[in-house]
PDB file of N, CA, C and O in Angstrom:
ATOM      1  N   MET A   1     -10.741 -30.388   5.601  1.00  0.00           N
ATOM      2  CA  MET A   1      -9.372 -30.330   5.095  1.00  0.00           C
ATOM      3  C   MET A   1      -9.412 -29.150   4.173  1.00  0.00           C
ATOM      4  O   MET A   1     -10.268 -29.053   3.293  1.00  0.00           O
ATOM      5  N   LYS A   2      -8.619 -28.387   4.349  1.00  0.00           N
ATOM      6  CA  LYS A   2      -8.573 -27.067   3.406  1.00  0.00           C
ATOM      7  C   LYS A   2      -7.847 -27.712   1.960  1.00  0.00           C
ATOM      8  O   LYS A   2      -6.979 -28.585   1.942  1.00  0.00           O
ATOM      9  N   PRO A   3      -8.408 -27.082   0.865  1.00  0.00           N
ATOM     10  CA  PRO A   3      -7.287 -28.058  -0.497  1.00  0.00           C
ATOM     11  C   PRO A   3      -6.309 -27.125  -0.531  1.00  0.00           C
ATOM     12  O   PRO A   3      -6.262 -25.947  -0.178  1.00  0.00           O
ATOM     13  N   ARG A   4      -5.297 -28.108  -1.175  1.00  0.00           N
ATOM     14  CA  ARG A   4      -4.033 -27.910  -1.354  1.00  0.00           C
ATOM     15  C   ARG A   4      -3.923 -26.694  -2.236  1.00  0.00           C
ATOM     16  O   ARG A   4      -4.648 -26.658  -3.230  1.00  0.00           O
ATOM     17  N   ARG A   5      -3.117 -25.710  -1.995  1.00  0.00           N
ATOM     18  CA  ARG A   5      -2.514 -24.494  -3.072  1.00  0.00           C
ATOM     19  C   ARG A   5      -1.654 -24.898  -4.055  1.00  0.00           C
ATOM     20  O   ARG A   5      -0.513 -25.323  -3.870  1.00  0.00           O
ATOM     21  N   PRO A   6      -2.281 -24.744  -5.231  1.00  0.00           N
ATOM     22  CA  PRO A   6      -1.181 -25.118  -6.350  1.00  0.00           C
ATOM     23  C   PRO A   6       0.199 -24.210  -6.299  1.00  0.00           C
ATOM     24  O   PRO A   6       0.358 -23.099  -5.794  1.00  0.00           O
ATOM     25  N   ILE A   7       1.117 -25.032  -6.974  1.00  0.00           N
ATOM     26  CA  ILE A   7       2.273 -24.184  -6.982  1.00  0.00           C
ATOM     27  C   ILE A   7       2.340 -22.896  -7.743  1.00  0.00           C
ATOM     28  O   ILE A   7       3.122 -21.989  -7.462  1.00  0.00           O
ATOM     29  N   SER A   8       1.417 -22.867  -8.787  1.00  0.00           N
ATOM     30  CA  SER A   8       1.247 -21.812  -9.777  1.00  0.00           C
ATOM     31  C   SER A   8      -0.029 -21.285  -9.934  1.00  0.00           C
ATOM     32  O   SER A   8      -0.664 -21.922 -10.774  1.00  0.00           O
ATOM     33  N   LEU A   9      -0.544 -20.507  -9.520  1.00  0.00           N
ATOM     34  CA  LEU A   9      -1.948 -20.082 -10.043  1.00  0.00           C
ATOM     35  C   LEU A   9      -2.187 -19.555 -11.460  1.00  0.00           C
ATOM     36  O   LEU A   9      -3.327 -19.325 -11.863  1.00  0.00           O
ATOM     37  N   ARG A  10      -1.072 -19.363 -12.224  1.00  0.00           N
ATOM     38  CA  ARG A  10      -1.096 -18.989 -13.451  1.00  0.00           C
ATOM     39  C   ARG A  10      -1.427 -20.137 -14.413  1.00  0.00           C
ATOM     40  O   ARG A  10      -0.956 -21.217 -14.056  1.00  0.00           O
ATOM     41  N   PRO A  11      -2.178 -20.147 -15.628  1.00  0.00           N
ATOM     42  CA  PRO A  11      -2.158 -21.120 -16.523  1.00  0.00           C
ATOM     43  C   PRO A  11      -0.905 -21.324 -17.307  1.00  0.00           C
ATOM     44  O   PRO A  11      -0.793 -22.408 -17.877  1.00  0.00           O
ATOM     45  N   GLU A  12       0.075 -20.428 -17.425  1.00  0.00           N
ATOM     46  CA  GLU A  12       1.026 -20.730 -18.015  1.00  0.00           C
ATOM     47  C   GLU A  12       2.358 -21.111 -17.181  1.00  0.00           C
ATOM     48  O   GLU A  12       3.369 -20.452 -16.938  1.00  0.00           O
ATOM     49  N   THR A  13       2.002 -22.326 -16.863  1.00  0.00           N
ATOM     50  CA  THR A  13       2.851 -22.963 -15.903  1.00  0.00           C
ATOM     51  C   THR A  13       4.451 -23.052 -16.312  1.00  0.00           C
ATOM     52  O   THR A  13       4.505 -23.704 -17.355  1.00  0.00           O
ATOM     53  N   PRO A  14       5.555 -22.718 -15.964  1.00  0.00           N
ATOM     54  CA  PRO A  14       6.762 -22.778 -16.660  1.00  0.00           C
ATOM     55  C   PRO A  14       7.163 -24.119 -16.641  1.00  0.00           C
ATOM     56  O   PRO A  14       7.008 -24.906 -15.706  1.00  0.00           O
ATOM     57  N   GLU A  15       7.710 -24.345 -17.773  1.00  0.00           N
ATOM     58  CA  GLU A  15       8.459 -25.649 -17.909  1.00  0.00           C
ATOM     59  C   GLU A  15       9.172 -26.437 -16.871  1.00  0.00           C
ATOM     60  O   GLU A  15       9.000 -27.626 -16.601  1.00  0.00           O
ATOM     61  N   TRP A  16      10.090 -25.499 -16.270  1.00  0.00           N
ATOM     62  CA  TRP A  16      10.939 -25.955 -14.983  1.00  0.00           C
ATOM     63  C   TRP A  16      10.230 -26.476 -13.725  1.00  0.00           C
ATOM     64  O   TRP A  16      10.795 -27.244 -12.946  1.00  0.00           O
ATOM     65  N   MET A  17       8.935 -26.020 -13.545  1.00  0.00           N
ATOM     66  CA  MET A  17       8.188 -26.394 -12.545  1.00  0.00           C
ATOM     67  C   MET A  17       7.492 -27.779 -12.703  1.00  0.00           C
ATOM     68  O   MET A  17       6.962 -28.334 -11.741  1.00  0.00           O
ATOM     69  N   LEU A  18       7.518 -28.371 -14.087  1.00  0.00           N
ATOM     70  CA  LEU A  18       6.913 -29.603 -14.448  1.00  0.00           C
ATOM     71  C   LEU A  18       8.064 -30.701 -14.437  1.00  0.00           C
ATOM     72  O   LEU A  18       7.731 -31.874 -14.607  1.00  0.00           O
ATOM     73  N   GLU A  19       9.255 -30.413 -14.267  1.00  0.00           N
ATOM     74  CA  GLU A  19      10.386 -31.289 -14.678  1.00  0.00           C
ATOM     75  C   GLU A  19      10.617 -32.328 -13.368  1.00  0.00           C
ATOM     76  O   GLU A  19      11.768 -32.733 -13.201  1.00  0.00           O
ATOM     77  N   GLY A  20       9.719 -32.711 -12.569  1.00  0.00           N
ATOM     78  CA  GLY A  20       9.992 -33.508 -11.576  1.00  0.00           C
ATOM     79  C   GLY A  20      10.857 -32.940 -10.218  1.00  0.00           C
ATOM     80  O   GLY A  20      11.394 -33.706  -9.417  1.00  0.00           O
ATOM     81  N   ASN A  21      10.890 -31.531 -10.115  1.00  0.00           N
ATOM     82  CA  ASN A  21      11.633 -30.844  -9.049  1.00  0.00           C
ATOM     83  C   ASN A  21      10.536 -31.238  -7.878  1.00  0.00           C
ATOM     84  O   ASN A  21       9.410 -31.735  -7.873  1.00  0.00           O
ATOM     85  N   PRO A  22      11.461 -30.754  -6.891  1.00  0.00           N
ATOM     86  CA  PRO A  22      11.012 -31.194  -5.226  1.00  0.00           C
ATOM     87  C   PRO A  22       9.661 -30.338  -5.162  1.00  0.00           C
ATOM     88  O   PRO A  22       8.718 -30.954  -4.665  1.00  0.00           O
ATOM     89  N   CYS A  23       9.455 -29.306  -5.489  1.00  0.00           N
ATOM     90  CA  CYS A  23       8.527 -28.294  -5.446  1.00  0.00           C
ATOM     91  C   CYS A  23       7.213 -28.811  -5.822  1.00  0.00           C
ATOM     92  O   CYS A  23       6.272 -28.386  -5.152  1.00  0.00           O
ATOM     93  N   THR A  24       6.929 -29.734  -6.862  1.00  0.00           N
ATOM     94  CA  THR A  24       6.029 -30.346  -7.276  1.00  0.00           C
ATOM     95  C   THR A  24       5.516 -31.551  -6.554  1.00  0.00           C
ATOM     96  O   THR A  24       4.396 -31.978  -6.835  1.00  0.00           O
ATOM     97  N   SER A  25       6.250 -32.128  -5.648  1.00  0.00           N
ATOM     98  CA  SER A  25       5.795 -33.385  -4.964  1.00  0.00           C
ATOM     99  C   SER A  25       5.086 -32.944  -3.556  1.00  0.00           C
ATOM    100  O   SER A  25       4.242 -33.644  -2.996  1.00  0.00           O
ATOM    101  N   GLU A  26       5.489 -31.845  -3.127  1.00  0.00           N
ATOM    102  CA  GLU A  26       4.984 -31.721  -1.543  1.00  0.00           C
ATOM    103  C   GLU A  26       4.768 -30.207  -1.588  1.00  0.00           C
ATOM    104  O   GLU A  26       5.581 -29.403  -1.132  1.00  0.00           O
ATOM    105  N   PRO A  27       3.525 -29.855  -2.213  1.00  0.00           N
ATOM    106  CA  PRO A  27       3.164 -28.374  -2.073  1.00  0.00           C
ATOM    107  C   PRO A  27       3.012 -27.933  -0.742  1.00  0.00           C
ATOM    108  O   PRO A  27       3.604 -26.899  -0.430  1.00  0.00           O
ATOM    109  N   ASP A  28       2.326 -28.524   0.110  1.00  0.00           N
ATOM    110  CA  ASP A  28       2.017 -28.038   1.562  1.00  0.00           C
ATOM    111  C   ASP A  28       3.588 -27.589   2.128  1.00  0.00           C
ATOM    112  O   ASP A  28       3.731 -26.550   2.772  1.00  0.00           O
ATOM    113  N   LEU A  29       4.598 -28.385   1.849  1.00  0.00           N
ATOM    114  CA  LEU A  29       5.788 -27.917   2.324  1.00  0.00           C
ATOM    115  C   LEU A  29       6.202 -26.486   1.925  1.00  0.00           C
ATOM    116  O   LEU A  29       6.751 -25.722   2.719  1.00  0.00           O
ATOM    117  N   TRP A  30       5.872 -26.126   0.484  1.00  0.00           N
ATOM    118  CA  TRP A  30       6.259 -24.679  -0.027  1.00  0.00           C
ATOM    119  C   TRP A  30       5.272 -23.674   0.631  1.00  0.00           C
ATOM    120  O   TRP A  30       5.567 -22.483   0.732  1.00  0.00           O
ATOM    121  N   HIS A  31       4.161 -24.152   1.051  1.00  0.00           N
ATOM    122  CA  HIS A  31       2.776 -23.292   1.352  1.00  0.00           C
ATOM    123  C   HIS A  31       2.222 -23.879   2.398  1.00  0.00           C
ATOM    124  O   HIS A  31       1.075 -24.323   2.336  1.00  0.00           O
ATOM    125  N   PRO A  32       3.004 -23.959   3.542  1.00  0.00           N
ATOM    126  CA  PRO A  32       2.414 -24.158   4.917  1.00  0.00           C
ATOM    127  C   PRO A  32       1.284 -23.356   5.449  1.00  0.00           C
ATOM    128  O   PRO A  32       1.255 -22.181   5.084  1.00  0.00           O
ATOM    129  N   GLU A  33       0.288 -23.801   6.296  1.00  0.00           N
ATOM    130  CA  GLU A  33      -0.481 -22.790   6.709  1.00  0.00           C
ATOM    131  C   GLU A  33       0.022 -22.482   7.963  1.00  0.00           C
ATOM    132  O   GLU A  33       0.634 -23.263   8.691  1.00  0.00           O
ATOM    133  N   GLY A  34      -0.317 -21.037   8.255  1.00  0.00           N
ATOM    134  CA  GLY A  34      -0.112 -20.284   9.604  1.00  0.00           C
ATOM    135  C   GLY A  34       1.496 -20.286   9.379  1.00  0.00           C
ATOM    136  O   GLY A  34       2.019 -20.504   8.286  1.00  0.00           O
ATOM    137  N   ASP A  35       2.229 -19.999  10.626  1.00  0.00           N
ATOM    138  CA  ASP A  35       3.573 -19.940  10.864  1.00  0.00           C
ATOM    139  C   ASP A  35       4.362 -21.018  11.125  1.00  0.00           C
ATOM    140  O   ASP A  35       4.779 -21.164  12.274  1.00  0.00           O
ATOM    141  N   ASN A  36       4.645 -21.801  10.276  1.00  0.00           N
ATOM    142  CA  ASN A  36       4.866 -23.230  10.392  1.00  0.00           C
ATOM    143  C   ASN A  36       6.629 -23.152  10.086  1.00  0.00           C
ATOM    144  O   ASN A  36       7.104 -23.425   8.983  1.00  0.00           O
ATOM    145  N   LYS A  37       7.332 -22.796  11.098  1.00  0.00           N
ATOM    146  CA  LYS A  37       8.776 -22.450  11.187  1.00  0.00           C
ATOM    147  C   LYS A  37       9.663 -23.963  10.442  1.00  0.00           C
ATOM    148  O   LYS A  37      10.608 -24.047   9.658  1.00  0.00           O
ATOM    149  N   GLN A  38       8.980 -24.793  11.005  1.00  0.00           N
ATOM    150  CA  GLN A  38       9.694 -25.964  10.501  1.00  0.00           C
ATOM    151  C   GLN A  38       9.460 -26.346   8.953  1.00  0.00           C
ATOM    152  O   GLN A  38      10.327 -26.943   8.314  1.00  0.00           O
ATOM    153  N   ALA A  39       8.476 -26.036   8.509  1.00  0.00           N
ATOM    154  CA  ALA A  39       8.052 -26.428   7.185  1.00  0.00           C
ATOM    155  C   ALA A  39       8.876 -25.647   6.276  1.00  0.00           C
ATOM    156  O   ALA A  39       9.088 -26.163   5.179  1.00  0.00           O
ATOM    157  N   THR A  40       9.500 -24.239   6.568  1.00  0.00           N
ATOM    158  CA  THR A  40      10.090 -23.266   5.987  1.00  0.00           C
ATOM    159  C   THR A  40      11.558 -23.738   6.246  1.00  0.00           C
ATOM    160  O   THR A  40      12.156 -23.615   5.177  1.00  0.00           O
ATOM    161  N   ILE A  41      12.338 -24.194   7.151  1.00  0.00           N
ATOM    162  CA  ILE A  41      13.190 -24.847   7.187  1.00  0.00           C
ATOM    163  C   ILE A  41      13.364 -25.977   6.202  1.00  0.00           C
ATOM    164  O   ILE A  41      14.139 -25.858   5.253  1.00  0.00           O
ATOM    165  N   ASP A  42      12.739 -26.949   6.387  1.00  0.00           N
ATOM    166  CA  ASP A  42      12.492 -28.106   5.425  1.00  0.00           C
ATOM    167  C   ASP A  42      12.716 -27.626   4.053  1.00  0.00           C
ATOM    168  O   ASP A  42      13.715 -27.926   3.398  1.00  0.00           O
ATOM    169  N   ALA A  43      11.726 -26.846   3.619  1.00  0.00           N
ATOM    170  CA  ALA A  43      11.726 -26.280   2.201  1.00  0.00           C
ATOM    171  C   ALA A  43      12.932 -25.387   1.840  1.00  0.00           C
ATOM    172  O   ALA A  43      13.268 -25.292   0.659  1.00  0.00           O
ATOM    173  N   LYS A  44      13.478 -24.846   2.640  1.00  0.00           N
ATOM    174  CA  LYS A  44      14.674 -24.098   2.016  1.00  0.00           C
ATOM    175  C   LYS A  44      15.998 -25.137   2.103  1.00  0.00           C
ATOM    176  O   LYS A  44      17.001 -24.894   1.432  1.00  0.00           O
ATOM    177  N   GLU A  45      15.913 -26.399   3.050  1.00  0.00           N
ATOM    178  CA  GLU A  45      16.917 -27.298   2.999  1.00  0.00           C
ATOM    179  C   GLU A  45      16.577 -28.087   1.566  1.00  0.00           C
ATOM    180  O   GLU A  45      17.514 -28.559   0.922  1.00  0.00           O
ATOM    181  N   ALA A  46      15.469 -28.189   1.182  1.00  0.00           N
ATOM    182  CA  ALA A  46      15.100 -28.785  -0.095  1.00  0.00           C
ATOM    183  C   ALA A  46      15.589 -27.869  -1.343  1.00  0.00           C
ATOM    184  O   ALA A  46      16.220 -28.348  -2.285  1.00  0.00           O
ATOM    185  N   CYS A  47      15.221 -26.465  -1.246  1.00  0.00           N
ATOM    186  CA  CYS A  47      15.920 -25.657  -2.314  1.00  0.00           C
ATOM    187  C   CYS A  47      17.352 -25.749  -2.364  1.00  0.00           C
ATOM    188  O   CYS A  47      18.046 -25.384  -3.314  1.00  0.00           O
ATOM    189  N   GLY A  48      17.683 -26.165  -1.482  1.00  0.00           N
ATOM    190  CA  GLY A  48      19.319 -25.878  -1.689  1.00  0.00           C
ATOM    191  C   GLY A  48      19.628 -27.082  -2.324  1.00  0.00           C
ATOM    192  O   GLY A  48      20.801 -27.013  -2.689  1.00  0.00           O
ATOM    193  N   ARG A  49      19.068 -28.282  -2.665  1.00  0.00           N
ATOM    194  CA  ARG A  49      19.226 -29.427  -3.737  1.00  0.00           C
ATOM    195  C   ARG A  49      18.838 -29.067  -4.824  1.00  0.00           C
ATOM    196  O   ARG A  49      19.267 -29.807  -5.710  1.00  0.00           O
ATOM    197  N   CYS A  50      18.214 -28.260  -5.181  1.00  0.00           N
ATOM    198  CA  CYS A  50      17.316 -27.966  -6.463  1.00  0.00           C
ATOM    199  C   CYS A  50      18.276 -27.425  -7.662  1.00  0.00           C
ATOM    200  O   CYS A  50      19.237 -26.682  -7.467  1.00  0.00           O
ATOM    201  N   LEU A  51      18.032 -27.716  -8.415  1.00  0.00           N
ATOM    202  CA  LEU A  51      18.898 -27.139  -9.795  1.00  0.00           C
ATOM    203  C   LEU A  51      18.203 -25.980 -10.249  1.00  0.00           C
ATOM    204  O   LEU A  51      18.798 -25.168 -10.958  1.00  0.00           O
ATOM    205  N   ASN A  52      17.159 -25.828  -9.965  1.00  0.00           N
ATOM    206  CA  ASN A  52      16.131 -24.812 -10.782  1.00  0.00           C
ATOM    207  C   ASN A  52      16.125 -23.407  -9.597  1.00  0.00           C
ATOM    208  O   ASN A  52      15.571 -22.339  -9.858  1.00  0.00           O
ATOM    209  N   ARG A  53      16.853 -23.692  -8.303  1.00  0.00           N
ATOM    210  CA  ARG A  53      16.607 -22.734  -7.336  1.00  0.00           C
ATOM    211  C   ARG A  53      16.702 -21.158  -7.579  1.00  0.00           C
ATOM    212  O   ARG A  53      15.968 -20.351  -7.009  1.00  0.00           O
ATOM    213  N   VAL A  54      17.716 -20.813  -8.512  1.00  0.00           N
ATOM    214  CA  VAL A  54      17.926 -19.218  -8.845  1.00  0.00           C
ATOM    215  C   VAL A  54      16.454 -18.707  -9.731  1.00  0.00           C
ATOM    216  O   VAL A  54      15.729 -17.721  -9.604  1.00  0.00           O
ATOM    217  N   ILE A  55      16.418 -20.143 -10.865  1.00  0.00           N
ATOM    218  CA  ILE A  55      15.038 -19.853 -11.737  1.00  0.00           C
ATOM    219  C   ILE A  55      13.854 -19.414 -11.057  1.00  0.00           C
ATOM    220  O   ILE A  55      13.213 -18.423 -11.410  1.00  0.00           O
ATOM    221  N   CYS A  56      13.507 -20.282  -9.903  1.00  0.00           N
ATOM    222  CA  CYS A  56      12.681 -20.259  -8.892  1.00  0.00           C
ATOM    223  C   CYS A  56      12.551 -18.745  -8.475  1.00  0.00           C
ATOM    224  O   CYS A  56      11.713 -17.908  -8.810  1.00  0.00           O
ATOM    225  N   LEU A  57      13.533 -18.663  -7.723  1.00  0.00           N
ATOM    226  CA  LEU A  57      13.663 -17.282  -7.153  1.00  0.00           C
ATOM    227  C   LEU A  57      13.430 -16.129  -7.958  1.00  0.00           C
ATOM    228  O   LEU A  57      12.784 -15.194  -7.486  1.00  0.00           O
ATOM    229  N   ASP A  58      13.918 -16.082  -9.215  1.00  0.00           N
ATOM    230  CA  ASP A  58      13.713 -14.966 -10.072  1.00  0.00           C
ATOM    231  C   ASP A  58      11.947 -14.956 -10.412  1.00  0.00           C
ATOM    232  O   ASP A  58      11.204 -13.975 -10.388  1.00  0.00           O
ATOM    233  N   TYR A  59      11.652 -16.157 -10.675  1.00  0.00           N
ATOM    234  CA  TYR A  59      10.083 -16.206 -10.734  1.00  0.00           C
ATOM    235  C   TYR A  59       9.616 -15.789  -9.676  1.00  0.00           C
ATOM    236  O   TYR A  59       8.771 -14.953  -9.995  1.00  0.00           O
ATOM    237  N   ALA A  60       9.667 -15.880  -8.540  1.00  0.00           N
ATOM    238  CA  ALA A  60       8.937 -15.381  -7.608  1.00  0.00           C
ATOM    239  C   ALA A  60       9.069 -13.824  -7.372  1.00  0.00           C
ATOM    240  O   ALA A  60       8.078 -13.149  -7.092  1.00  0.00           O
ATOM    241  N   LEU A  61      10.315 -13.289  -7.493  1.00  0.00           N
ATOM    242  CA  LEU A  61      10.848 -11.941  -7.433  1.00  0.00           C
ATOM    243  C   LEU A  61       9.740 -11.454  -8.653  1.00  0.00           C
ATOM    244  O   LEU A  61       8.923 -10.602  -8.303  1.00  0.00           O
ATOM    245  N   THR A  62       9.693 -11.796  -9.623  1.00  0.00           N
ATOM    246  CA  THR A  62       9.241 -11.204 -10.817  1.00  0.00           C
ATOM    247  C   THR A  62       7.653 -11.339 -11.155  1.00  0.00           C
ATOM    248  O   THR A  62       7.064 -10.678 -12.009  1.00  0.00           O
ATOM    249  N   HIS A  63       7.099 -12.301 -10.337  1.00  0.00           N
ATOM    250  CA  HIS A  63       5.788 -12.228 -10.357  1.00  0.00           C
ATOM    251  C   HIS A  63       4.958 -11.927  -8.693  1.00  0.00           C
ATOM    252  O   HIS A  63       3.817 -12.234  -8.348  1.00  0.00           O
ATOM    253  N   HIS A  64       5.945 -11.291  -7.992  1.00  0.00           N
ATOM    254  CA  HIS A  64       5.791 -10.948  -6.672  1.00  0.00           C
ATOM    255  C   HIS A  64       4.835 -11.877  -5.922  1.00  0.00           C
ATOM    256  O   HIS A  64       3.684 -11.547  -5.633  1.00  0.00           O
ATOM    257  N   GLU A  65       5.344 -12.974  -5.646  1.00  0.00           N
ATOM    258  CA  GLU A  65       4.707 -13.930  -5.045  1.00  0.00           C
ATOM    259  C   GLU A  65       4.971 -13.685  -3.732  1.00  0.00           C
ATOM    260  O   GLU A  65       6.114 -13.503  -3.315  1.00  0.00           O
ATOM    261  N   ALA A  66       3.625 -13.659  -2.792  1.00  0.00           N
ATOM    262  CA  ALA A  66       3.723 -12.993  -1.677  1.00  0.00           C
ATOM    263  C   ALA A  66       3.700 -14.183  -0.588  1.00  0.00           C
ATOM    264  O   ALA A  66       3.894 -13.864   0.586  1.00  0.00           O
ATOM    265  N   HIS A  67       3.470 -15.550  -0.915  1.00  0.00           N
ATOM    266  CA  HIS A  67       3.571 -16.472   0.110  1.00  0.00           C
ATOM    267  C   HIS A  67       4.394 -17.615  -0.081  1.00  0.00           C
ATOM    268  O   HIS A  67       4.923 -17.556  -1.190  1.00  0.00           O
ATOM    269  N   GLY A  68       4.770 -18.812   0.668  1.00  0.00           N
ATOM    270  CA  GLY A  68       5.667 -19.599   0.601  1.00  0.00           C
ATOM    271  C   GLY A  68       6.900 -19.569   0.452  1.00  0.00           C
ATOM    272  O   GLY A  68       7.340 -18.432   0.619  1.00  0.00           O
ATOM    273  N   THR A  69       7.910 -20.569   0.131  1.00  0.00           N
ATOM    274  CA  THR A  69       9.094 -20.583   0.113  1.00  0.00           C
ATOM    275  C   THR A  69       9.272 -20.550  -1.571  1.00  0.00           C
ATOM    276  O   THR A  69       8.554 -21.202  -2.329  1.00  0.00           O
ATOM    277  N   TRP A  70      10.212 -19.789  -1.943  1.00  0.00           N
ATOM    278  CA  TRP A  70      10.586 -20.063  -3.553  1.00  0.00           C
ATOM    279  C   TRP A  70      12.187 -19.682  -3.685  1.00  0.00           C
ATOM    280  O   TRP A  70      12.765 -18.750  -3.126  1.00  0.00           O
ATOM    281  N   GLY A  71      12.604 -20.429  -4.365  1.00  0.00           N
ATOM    282  CA  GLY A  71      14.096 -20.276  -4.611  1.00  0.00           C
ATOM    283  C   GLY A  71      15.204 -20.180  -3.215  1.00  0.00           C
ATOM    284  O   GLY A  71      16.290 -19.603  -3.171  1.00  0.00           O
ATOM    285  N   GLY A  72      14.612 -20.835  -2.300  1.00  0.00           N
ATOM    286  CA  GLY A  72      15.373 -20.585  -0.962  1.00  0.00           C
ATOM    287  C   GLY A  72      15.156 -19.661  -0.079  1.00  0.00           C
ATOM    288  O   GLY A  72      15.761 -19.681   0.993  1.00  0.00           O
ATOM    289  N   LEU A  73      14.261 -18.701  -0.384  1.00  0.00           N
ATOM    290  CA  LEU A  73      13.679 -17.558   0.497  1.00  0.00           C
ATOM    291  C   LEU A  73      12.340 -17.870   0.846  1.00  0.00           C
ATOM    292  O   LEU A  73      11.564 -18.563   0.189  1.00  0.00           O
ATOM    293  N   SER A  74      12.072 -17.160   2.210  1.00  0.00           N
ATOM    294  CA  SER A  74      10.553 -17.013   2.610  1.00  0.00           C
ATOM    295  C   SER A  74      10.098 -15.749   2.153  1.00  0.00           C
ATOM    296  O   SER A  74      10.883 -14.904   1.723  1.00  0.00           O
ATOM    297  N   ALA A  75       8.858 -15.571   2.223  1.00  0.00           N
ATOM    298  CA  ALA A  75       8.119 -14.413   1.623  1.00  0.00           C
ATOM    299  C   ALA A  75       8.739 -13.045   2.293  1.00  0.00           C
ATOM    300  O   ALA A  75       9.013 -12.022   1.666  1.00  0.00           O
ATOM    301  N   ASN A  76       8.900 -13.253   3.696  1.00  0.00           N
ATOM    302  CA  ASN A  76       9.583 -11.893   4.432  1.00  0.00           C
ATOM    303  C   ASN A  76      10.872 -11.730   3.768  1.00  0.00           C
ATOM    304  O   ASN A  76      11.251 -10.574   3.580  1.00  0.00           O
ATOM    305  N   GLU A  77      11.609 -12.700   3.380  1.00  0.00           N
ATOM    306  CA  GLU A  77      13.228 -12.651   3.084  1.00  0.00           C
ATOM    307  C   GLU A  77      13.064 -12.183   1.637  1.00  0.00           C
ATOM    308  O   GLU A  77      13.943 -11.394   1.291  1.00  0.00           O
ATOM    309  N   ARG A  78      12.192 -12.466   0.755  1.00  0.00           N
ATOM    310  CA  ARG A  78      11.975 -11.904  -0.550  1.00  0.00           C
ATOM    311  C   ARG A  78      11.625 -10.216  -0.334  1.00  0.00           C
ATOM    312  O   ARG A  78      12.346  -9.398  -0.905  1.00  0.00           O
ATOM    313  N   LYS A  79      10.644  -9.824   0.400  1.00  0.00           N
ATOM    314  CA  LYS A  79      10.374  -8.677   0.533  1.00  0.00           C
ATOM    315  C   LYS A  79      11.492  -7.609   0.913  1.00  0.00           C
ATOM    316  O   LYS A  79      11.693  -6.479   0.468  1.00  0.00           O
ATOM    317  N   ARG A  80      12.137  -8.336   1.871  1.00  0.00           N
ATOM    318  CA  ARG A  80      13.375  -7.305   2.270  1.00  0.00           C
ATOM    319  C   ARG A  80      14.370  -7.406   1.042  1.00  0.00           C
ATOM    320  O   ARG A  80      14.916  -6.384   0.627  1.00  0.00           O
ATOM    321  N   LEU A  81      14.571  -8.466   0.544  1.00  0.00           N
ATOM    322  CA  LEU A  81      15.458  -8.347  -0.903  1.00  0.00           C
ATOM    323  C   LEU A  81      14.928  -7.574  -1.717  1.00  0.00           C
ATOM    324  O   LEU A  81      15.786  -6.973  -2.364  1.00  0.00           O
ATOM    325  N   LEU A  82      13.828  -7.291  -2.004  1.00  0.00           N
ATOM    326  CA  LEU A  82      13.204  -6.386  -3.112  1.00  0.00           C
ATOM    327  C   LEU A  82      13.260  -4.832  -2.614  1.00  0.00           C
ATOM    328  O   LEU A  82      13.668  -3.907  -3.316  1.00  0.00           O
ATOM    329  N   ARG A  83      12.762  -4.706  -1.236  1.00  0.00           N
ATOM    330  CA  ARG A  83      13.144  -3.560  -0.405  1.00  0.00           C
ATOM    331  C   ARG A  83      14.341  -2.747  -0.596  1.00  0.00           C
ATOM    332  O   ARG A  83      14.408  -1.578  -0.976  1.00  0.00           O
ATOM    333  N   ASP A  84      15.508  -3.752  -0.193  1.00  0.00           N
ATOM    334  CA  ASP A  84      16.928  -3.462  -0.166  1.00  0.00           C
ATOM    335  C   ASP A  84      17.133  -3.171  -1.551  1.00  0.00           C
ATOM    336  O   ASP A  84      17.727  -2.125  -1.815  1.00  0.00           O
ATOM    337  N   ALA A  85      16.721  -3.962  -2.547  1.00  0.00           N
ATOM    338  CA  ALA A  85      17.103  -3.604  -4.008  1.00  0.00           C
ATOM    339  C   ALA A  85      16.551  -2.094  -4.591  1.00  0.00           C
ATOM    340  O   ALA A  85      17.175  -1.281  -5.272  1.00  0.00           O
ATOM    341  N   ASP A  86      15.545  -2.040  -4.219  1.00  0.00           N
ATOM    342  CA  ASP A  86      14.858  -0.603  -4.451  1.00  0.00           C
ATOM    343  C   ASP A  86      15.870   0.558  -3.759  1.00  0.00           C
ATOM    344  O   ASP A  86      16.435   1.438  -4.409  1.00  0.00           O
ATOM    345  N   GLY A  87      15.968   0.385  -2.417  1.00  0.00           N
ATOM    346  CA  GLY A  87      16.840   1.366  -1.811  1.00  0.00           C
ATOM    347  C   GLY A  87      18.090   1.422  -2.364  1.00  0.00           C
ATOM    348  O   GLY A  87      18.673   2.469  -2.081  1.00  0.00           O
ATOM    349  N   ALA A  88      18.627   0.763  -2.965  1.00  0.00           N
ATOM    350  CA  ALA A  88      19.952   0.518  -3.480  1.00  0.00           C
ATOM    351  C   ALA A  88      20.000   1.442  -5.046  1.00  0.00           C
ATOM    352  O   ALA A  88      20.861   2.200  -5.491  1.00  0.00           O
ATOM    353  N   ALA A  89      18.851   1.050  -5.534  1.00  0.00           N
ATOM    354  CA  ALA A  89      18.743   1.631  -6.718  1.00  0.00           C
ATOM    355  C   ALA A  89      18.223   2.981  -6.713  1.00  0.00           C
ATOM    356  O   ALA A  89      18.034   3.491  -7.817  1.00  0.00           O
ATOM    357  N   ALA A  90      17.984   3.582  -5.786  1.00  0.00           N
ATOM    358  CA  ALA A  90      17.517   5.255  -5.432  1.00  0.00           C
ATOM    359  C   ALA A  90      18.616   6.059  -5.119  1.00  0.00           C
ATOM    360  O   ALA A  90      18.454   7.249  -4.849  1.00  0.00           O
TER     361      ALA A  90
END
């Protein structure tokens, strides 16, 4: 069995991640192995109920999180968001 990937690989884990959020209870949901579309759907649904969704998305964009669901967006959706923002700024 592959070890679970922690939510944050940084030692300075933000306080909002430690406040009993859904993301701390099921890390496999947020970072599934392979192309698990159902896990992404389930994670996005849970994100919709999270009070820290905007903070989480901002964290992922700021720290260039390349994997998993953060703030209700998949890795590909965050890449598109950043690319579109870069294009609009140019």
